C-alpha positions as CSV (number, residue, x, y, z in Angstrom):
1,M,206.3,176.5,247.9
2,N,208.1,173.9,250.2
3,N,205.2,171.5,249.9
4,D,205.4,171.8,246.0
5,I,209.0,170.9,246.2
6,I,208.6,168.0,248.7
7,R,205.7,166.6,246.4
8,Y,207.9,166.8,243.4
9,V,210.8,165.1,245.0
10,L,208.5,162.2,246.3
11,E,207.0,161.8,242.8
12,Q,210.4,161.5,241.1
13,S,211.8,159.2,243.8
14,G,208.7,156.9,243.3
15,G,209.5,156.8,239.5
16,L,213.0,156.1,240.3
17,L,212.2,153.3,242.6
18,I,209.9,151.7,239.8
19,A,212.6,152.1,237.2
20,V,215.2,150.4,239.5
21,I,212.8,147.4,240.3
22,L,212.2,146.9,236.6
23,I,215.9,146.9,235.7
24,V,216.7,144.4,238.5
25,R,214.0,142.1,237.2
26,M,215.1,142.4,233.6
27,E,218.8,141.7,234.7
28,A,217.6,138.4,236.5
29,K,215.8,137.3,233.3
30,L,218.8,138.2,231.2
31,D,220.9,136.1,233.6
32,G,218.6,133.1,233.1
33,L,218.6,133.6,229.4
34,T,222.5,133.8,229.3
35,S,222.7,130.6,231.3
36,E,220.3,128.7,229.1
37,I,222.2,129.8,225.9
38,T,225.4,128.7,227.6
39,R,223.9,125.2,228.5
40,L,222.6,125.0,224.8
41,T,225.9,125.8,223.4
42,D,227.6,123.3,225.5
43,T,225.2,120.6,224.6
44,L,225.5,121.3,220.9
45,T,229.2,121.2,221.1
46,R,229.3,118.0,222.8
47,H,226.9,116.5,220.2
48,L,228.9,117.8,217.3
49,I,232.2,116.5,218.7
50,L,230.6,113.1,219.3
51,F,229.1,113.2,215.7
52,S,232.4,114.1,214.2
53,Q,234.3,111.4,216.2
54,S,231.8,108.7,215.2
55,G,232.2,109.8,211.5
56,K,236.0,109.4,211.7
57,S,235.7,105.9,213.2
58,E,233.5,104.7,210.4
59,K,236.0,105.5,207.7
């Protein structure tokens, strides 16, 4: 009986460890994606501001 309980606990802890590793990897990838989206937004904003300023100076 004790061996069955120990085996069950070990199997569950192995599954939990795999889940935690996958979550950490996903979090790192999402952090990278967030950084790239922020960089893209900053670049687009900068270009839109420059475009709108150049349009005003031509008038």
